[in-house]
N, C-alpha and C positions, 0 to 999 in steps of 0.2 A: 972612552975605552968602550963601554958596554956598547953603545950601538954599531959601533964597528963589530961585536963578533956576533950582535945578531944579525947584521947584514951578511956576513960571512956564512952564520949557520942557514939562513934564507936563503940568499944565492946556491951555496950546496943544495938547497932540498930542490928548487927550480930546476937547476942542471940535473939531478936528478932524474925529476918527472919527466922533464924535456928531452933524455938519454933515451927513457922506458918506452916512452911514446915513438922515439925515431926505432928503437929495436921493433917494436909492435906493426910498423907501418911497412918497414924494412919483410917480415917475418909473414906480413897478410900477402897471400897468393892473389895477382892478381889476372889471371886465367879464366877467361869466359864462364860464366853460371850457363847450363844447358838446361833449358825447360823443353823436353820431350810430350806435347797433348798428343794424347791418342785416343782417339773416338771408336766406336763401335759401329761397320757397315755402313759408313757416312759416305752418300754419294755425290761425286763432286759434284752432280749435275742440280743438288740440292744445297750450294751454296752462291747467295751474289755474286762476288768475288769471278766465279765461273760463268755469271750470266744465266743463273737461277731464272724460270719461269715463274717457279712452284713457292718459294719463300724469298726471304729478303735475312742474311746474317751479318749484320753489324759490325759487330764483333771481330767474330772471325775474318770479317775484312777489312778490317786493321791491318792485320799480321799480313795480308798482301799485299797493300796501299802501302805499308811502312817497309815492306820487302819485297820478296819475289815469290812469284806462282809460278809452279811447274805445272806444264800442262799436256809432260808423257811422263809422269808416272807411274809404275808399274811394279805389281807384287809376284812374287815367284810360285803362287796357288793362292788362291783365293779364299780362304777359308780361317776362322778365327786362329785356334791355338798357333796351327803351323808358319801363320805371318807373324805372331808374336817372337817363335821360337827361332826365325829369319832375324829380326832385328835383333834378339839379342846374343846369337853368334855369327851373327855376318855369310852365313852358310846354308846353302840349298837344306831341305828337310829331309833327302834322304844320306846328308854328312851328319844332321846334327840330330837323328833321329824320331823326330817328331813329325808327322806326314799327313796325319788326319786329328780330328778333335775326338778326345778321348784317350789318346796317347797321355804320357806321363814323361814332362821335360825329365831330361837329366842334369842336374845343375852342378853335377860335379865335373864338366864338360868347362872347358873356355868360354867366357862370356865377357863381353863388352863391360858389364857392370864390376866384375871382376879387375878386367885392366885397368879400368877407370878409380877403382878403389888403390890397386897398386901405385894409380899414379898421382896419388895423392887428392882425389876428389871425391868427395861427400853423396853418398849413392841412396837412393830411395825411389822406391816404385809406392804409389796409393792410385787404389781402384781396380779396375779389373785385372785380374791375374791370368786364368784360365788357360794355364799350364799344368794346375792337380799338386806339382811338387811345391814344397814350400819356398820361398824367394832366397835365392845363396848369392852371395856376393851384392846385398843392400845393407848397407847400414841401418835403414830402417825402412818397412812398408809395415804396409795399412790396407788389407787386398780383401775383394770379394773372396766368398768362398763359390768354387765353382762357378757358372754362366752370371751367380748373383740374383737378387730381386729388386724390382724397381721402388719397393719401398719396403721401410724396415729393415735394410741388410746385418745380418752378422758379417762382421768384417775378422779375419785374423790377421794379428801386429804382431809385432817383434814384444810386446809386452804381455801377451796372450789374447784371448778372443772377445771383441767387443760389440756389444749388442746395439744397434743405433735405431732411432725410431727415428721416419721423416724419410723426405723423397732425395733416392740415392744420387742423382745427380749432385743434388746439393750437398748431400753429406760428403761426399770424394772430395768437391769445391771447399767445404770446411776445414776438412783432415789438410788438403794441401797448403791453402791459406797456413794454418796452425803449424805446420811446419817450417813454411817459410819464415813465421815469423818467431817461433819459441823454440824450435828442435834442430835447427843447424847450428852450424859453428861459424859466423861473419866472418871467420878470418880465414876459409877456406871455400873453394869454387865448390858447386852441386850438379850435380847430375840427377834430376829429377823426373820419373816420366810419370805423368800425371794422366790417367787412362780412366775413360769413363764405358761405363755401361752401354749407354745409349747412344744410337738410337738401337739398340738390337732388339729382334723381335722376343715379345709380343706388342711393344709401343705402347708402353702404360704413359700416358702424359704426366709431369707434374702437375699438382693442386694452381699453381699459377698459370699454368699453361694448357688447361684442362680444357676450356672453350676459342681457344683460339679457332681462328676459320669458320666458325659457326655459320659465318652468314657468307659463304664466299665457295667457288667452285674452282676447283685447281685445274688446270692447263690438263687435257690426258696427252700421253706420247703416243706421236702417230703411229708407234708398232702395236698398242694396247692390245689389237684384235688380230695379231701374226698369227698364220695358221702353219708357219713351217715349212710349206711347201720346195723352200730355196734350199733345204738341207737335211744331213742323213737322219737318221731314225735317230739320234742321241736326241736331238732338240724337241724332237714327237713324245718323248718317251720317258721323260724328266716329270716329279711331283711337286711343282713350285708356283702353278698357277694362281694369279686372282681370281682366275674364273670358277675353280675346283678346292682347292687347297688351302683356303684360307680357311681357320677353324671359328668357333664359336668366339673361344676365347680373343683370338686375334682383331674379332670385327666387335670386341666388346658387347656382347650380347647377356655374356656373361662376367660377371666381376671378379678381379682378382681376390682371394680367396687369402691371403694375409693381412688385411687392413684395418687400421684400428678402426673402432668406430667413428670417429669422427675424420678418419679419412674415406669412408666406407661412405658418409654421409655426401660428404662433396662427390664424390664418385658416380653416387646415382643420383645427384643434381644433377649433373652432368649428362648422362648416359638415357634415364629414366625416360625423359621426354623424346631422345630420337628414337628410344627402340619403339615407343609407342607411335610413335610418325612413321615408323618403316612398317608396323600394321597395317598399315592403312594403304600402302603402297600397293599391295600384291604385285611385286614384281619378278619378271622371269627373262632368260635369254638377253640381250645385248645389255638392255635398261638395268639389270641385275648387276652385271658386270659391272657395270659404270656406276651402280651405289658401291658398290664390294670396294671398287680402287679409291672410290672419294672419304669411304669411312677408314681403308688401309692408309692411305697418304697423308690425310689432314691427321692421322695418330702421329706417324712417323715425322711430320714433321713440329708438330708440337714438342716431341723429343728432342729434335734439334734445336727450337728454340729454346730448350732449357739448357742444351749442353753451351749453346750461344751467349746467354746472359751468363752463365756463370765462365765459361772464358774470359769473359767480360771482367769478370771480378777480378780475377787472378790478373788479369795485363794491366787493372788500374790500380792495385798492391806493388806491382813492379815498378809502374811510374810514381804511385805516392813514394815507396821505398828509398827511389835512388837505384834501383836491383836494375831497372829496364837496361841501364846506360851500357852495363857489362852481362848482359844477359843475350843470347843466343834463344829465341821461340820458334818451335820447330810444330805446326799442325798438320796431322796425318790422320789415317783411318788406316785400317787394316784389312783394308780391301772395300774396293765399290759396291752397290746395290745397284738392284733392280726397280725403279721404280712407274713400274708399270709396265716398261718396254721388255716388246715380245710378250705381253703378257704375263710377267714373271715379277715377282719379288723374290728376297734371298742373293745368292752370289754362286762362286765356286767355277764359273764358266769362263776359257779365255774370252768370250764375247767383249766388246771394250768395258759396258758398262761395270762388268763384275771386274774384268782385270785390273782397270786404268783405277789408281786412287788418288784424292786430294792430297797436293803436298804445297804447303806456303811455309815461307820462311823469314823471321824478320831477323836484323842483327844489327845494329846502328853503327853507322862509321865503316860497315864493310861489304852489305850488301842495299844497291841501290834502289830506293825506293819505286815500287811501281811497276818494279822490273818484271818481265816475264821471260820464262824459259820454254825450250821445245826440245831440249835432249832429252835421250832415255834414261831415266834415271830408274832406280828401283829399290825396294825397300831391303834389299839386300846390301844397299849401300849404306844405309844407318850407322852401323856398328863404327866402322874406318872412318865415317862421317865425325862420329862422337869422339874418336880417338884423336884424328886430324886437329880437331880443333882443341881437346887437352892437351897437344904437343907430345901424345903417348907415339909409341914403336906400334904400327899397325902390324900382327902376325900374316904372316906369309900363308897360311891354310886360309885365311879369309876369301871369299871368292867375288866381293864388290868392288866399288873402286870410293874412295872419299869426294863428295861431291863438295868440297870446302872450296877449290878453283872455282868452279862452276859458279859458284855464290858469287865470284869475286868477279863473274864477266869471264874468266879465262878458261875458257874448256880446253880441257886436252886434245890435242890434235889424234890421240889414239883414242877417242871416247868412244864406246860402243856403237855399231848401226846397227844392232840388233838384239832382241829380249827375247829371254828363255822361259818355257813356264809349263808345269807340271800338276796336275790334279791327279791324288788318288782314292779317292772316298767314293768307293762302289764296291758292292754293296753299301748304302747309306743314305741318311737323312735327303731326301729330295731327290734322290736316283739320280745323279747327275752321272756320266760313264767317265770313266780313267782315260783321261787325254793327258797329252804333251803338245806344245807346238813353239812357233817361233813369230815374230812379229818382227817386221823391218818397218821404215819408213811409211811404206806406201801398202805392203802386203802382208797376208796373216795366213799361215800355215796351220791347221789343227789338225791332230791324229790321235782320232779314237781307237787306242792299239784294241780293246781287246772286241771293239766291235770289229776290229779292222772296213773301216772307214777314215776317210780322211775330205776334210774342207778346207777350201781356198778362198779369201776375200780379198779384192780389191777393194781397199779403202777410201779410196779417192772417187772412184765413181758407185761404191754402194758402202758407206759411211757407216747405214745401218744392219750390214751384215744382214742381207736377206736371202742372198742369192748364193751359193757356193759356184767357182768358178772353176774348182778343180780337175774336170771333165772337159772341160773347154780348151781345144785345139789350138786357141790363140794365145791360150795362158801354157804352154806345154814347157817350154824354155824358163818362165818363171817357178813353175809347180817344180822344174828339175833343179834350179838355183837352191828355192827355198829348201828341198829336200836334203841338198848336201850342207847348208848352213844348220838345218835341224842337229844333222847327225856332229858337225864340227864342235856345236854349241854341247850337246852332250857328252862328248868326248873333253871337251873344256872343263865342265862345271862335273865331270865325273859320274855322270847318271849312266851307269850299265845296266839298269832294272832293278839293285837291291837297294835296301836299306841297311843302314848301321843298326846293328842290335844292341845296344848296351843291354837288354835282358839276358842277354844269354849267359853269362857268367852269373848273373844273380838267377837264374834260375838253378846253375850247376851249384850255389853255395847254400842255396834256400833252406834253411834246418824243417825238416819235419815236423809239422804242427797238425794238430787235429781242430777242425773249421767246426763240426759239428756230428754228433751222435745221435742219430735215434733210435730210443730205447722202445719209443710207441703206447709205454704205460701210460700216458698223461693223455693219446687221442681217444674220443669217444668212440670208436669203433674197437678195440684193440680187443684181441684173446691169445689167450696162453697158446705157446708153440714150443718144438723141442728146442729152442732158439730165444726164449726169453718173449716180452711180448710181441704180437705181431698182429698188422691191421690190416686188411682189406682194403685191395684197391680196385676200385669199378671203371676205370678207363677213360672218364670223363673229365674230371676235372683232378688237379693235384691235393695231395695230402697237405704241403707247402710251401709255402713261397716266402723270398727273402731277400731282399734287394744287395746287388753287387757292390757291397760297401764294408768297409771295416773288415772283420774277421772272415767277410764272403767275397772279399776280392781275390779274382782269379789271377790277376795282371803278374804275368813275366814267371810263374810258376808252375813247377812240374804238378801233376795232380795224380791222386789215387782216390776213386771214390766205390763203394760198394755194398754189397752186404747179402742177406739170404733172402731169395726169393723163392717161390711157390706158383706158378704162372698156371693160367686158365686157357691161355690164348698165346699164338707161337709170335705175334707183335704187339708190341707198345713199349712205350718211353718208360725208362728206370728213373732216371733223372734227368735234370737240363740245366743250361745257364746261358743266357743271351739270345742271340735271335741269327736275323740274316749274316751280316756283318761281323762279330764278334760275339763268341761261347763252343756250348761244347752238347753233345748230349750222348748218355749209353742207354742202349735201347733191346728190346729183340727183336729182331726183321728174320721173318719168316723159318722164327724157332732158333734162329743161332744169334750170339751176342753180338752188339755193332757198338763200336766208338768211333764219333766224329768230334771233330775239331774246325770251329771256326776262326780264322785270324785274317782280319783286314780282308775280310770275305771272302777267301780262298776257302775251301772245305776239303779236307782230310778224311779218309773212313775208312777204318779198318775192320774186317770180321773174323770173329772170333768162332769159337768152337758152338756144338749144339747146346740147347739146356731143353731138360725133359721137362713135359707140360706135368703137373698135380704131383710135382714130386719138390723138395724144399733141396736148392741149391745155394751154395756160397759162391757169386761172382763178383770180382772186380777188375774193374776198366784202368788202365796206367797212361799218364804221359809222362813218359820219364824225363833224367834232367840233360837228357839228348835228344828229347823233343820224338822219340820215336814210342810209337804205341805198343800196346802188350795188354794181358788180360792173365787173369788169374782165376781157374772154376779148381773149386773144393781143393786149393791150396795148391793145385799143379799150375805153374807158369807158361801161358803159351805167347811167344814173343813173334810179333810181326814184323815184315819188312816196310811199315809204311813208318818213312819221315813225316810227323807234321810241322807244327809251329805254334810256340807258344802265343796265348794269349798276350797283344800287347796295350791294352788297355782293359779296363773294368765295362763287361758289357751293358748295355741299357739296362736288359731285361736281366731281373734276378736269378737266385736257385730255386727249383720248383723241385718237387721229388713226387713220382708216381704219374707224371706227366709234361708234358712243354702247354708251360700257361702262357708263355709271352707270342711273340713272332717268332717263328720256331726255325730250330738249327738246322733241322732234319727236313726230310721229304717224306712229309704226314702229313696228316689231315688235324681238324677240329678236334676231333674225339682220335686224341694219337696215346692213351696212357695206357699202362699197365694194367692186366686183368689178373686178380688174382690176389694173393698175400705176401706181407714183406715181413723180413724182423732183421732187428740190428743192424741198420744201414750207417755207413759212417763216410765220410768226408774231409780228406787229409789233403793237406798242401805239403807237395815232398811227397818222399817214397818210402816204401814202409821195408826194415829189416825181419826178416826169416821168423823171427822169435814173435816181434808183434803181429805178424800173420797168423802164426800158430797158433797164437793165444787167443785175436779175433777168430778163429775158427771153429777152435775150442771150448770158444768163452770160457777162460783160466780168469 
């Protein structure tokens, strides 16, 4: 009888346990995991799966060999931040608000990470973020701050900031593996963005790769000594040549400044000998260009070697853990890159090396191993592809198309036959002119619209894009057709030349705050005045400089600045922040107040009242909540008809007082500062009410 009872109890327990396992198995979501691997500035021509003649990438090749390689993958805008915003939103930059580096991504808008969360996926981003705002729509993030360094990166995480010691490529991989092993819920599918900083400029190799290629000569591209004679002025007027624009830091003539003593020892051991050998060469002309190319490209490839090795670590873990069978692995870059082609480094152009990006996808059981695709796909398609894989709805306002059927070898009959491009960042780094354009299977039309210049290339006859045939009568009909197609694509993608302004509402609602009040009593050359301590300005150097960060960040904010001045010269900068791309300057010009705003390179200037010399005057310049410019002189407001724009990002150059000490916002020379005296100067974000303004003037 006892045995029977024990048997019944044991049987009940076993059934209970078995039933629990059955429920859990049913609850586990069997949809595929999505691992999105994103490198920065990785040229497709430096991946051996794409036929590289400069390096080998065995681990990246695994993705292509076990999946599909795309030979016509393009980006909407060949620059880091905008490309990332497109991936997250599935929209061109003019609709997601992020068109140039330095913008801040509006995380309150619809993103694929939020949609995947809603669809039941765990979401995480680890590595380079580069969108300024805090990641939204991710259950976990562990991201670099800004661009992030190659060594010892501080990183912002869901749990607070962490200061790492080591090589960034390896640290990003360590954290990715830690997430896969420890942080994720094994019963839910994951969407993981594993994003490398490398091989972004200035190409600092890791300690394990720093001596790779030492005894090799990397093949030169055939266009290394391009003279740009077959194209418009845009190609000639850039600032990204191997010949002239690589810096001492790029060329490793100076070491990084953030290395630990142990890291610096490894660094010096690798580069001191090379630098000593350089001193003996006495190079010039083409020989110097060739040396710079070898120096630059080897460091670039060393950074890729580390990315390749670390991607291999993650692929190995997927296989060892059994995750590989149900994980789609996507490898791509935020855009292409120049490995000396056209004599360049960097990206930005619609020319092929920059416009085209690597894309390889592995999906066991779904994608034929070793397959190659030549359909025109874009980073615009990624968001909808992720959603399609997850079985989630694709919002109608997304502008791409899922490549899921393409991966299965079933390209839809209505798949695109042309792609549209738009680059905005001018003035800006590397001085690449604004342009848009269209590419078809054989032809490419580029419109440098501010220059009023066009280029047309026959990619079959001229794959290196050396000679524009825009003015060639033989291509007149083709040119006409492409111009029609360009207009059609602009209408299709709703690009009418304006960029959505998420910051306008922010500016209207921004509370008035005092960024800084200068009382000058703690300045060395201060003296008494009727308006408190005053300081003498000689017009040569700024009295004060502060970076465009923290409380000095003017992004999407109304501006009120000014104070008491007693000028001795009718010309001079009173205060400035930023430079030729983004910023503002308050100055005297020919005895009159002047206030200028630069936003996205566009200059807006208002002229104000005259200011007497050798007399104390209270002067204020205002960018109001409607982005209009105004002045207040001795308490009297002077409204202008000038409609300006808000600064859409923090300027690269910081706030300076008494002179413009960075790249210049206005049209003035090196010694541009105010001559005379200054007292009680203030910078506000926002607009002052009458009482605050009067108390400032009367110093209550």
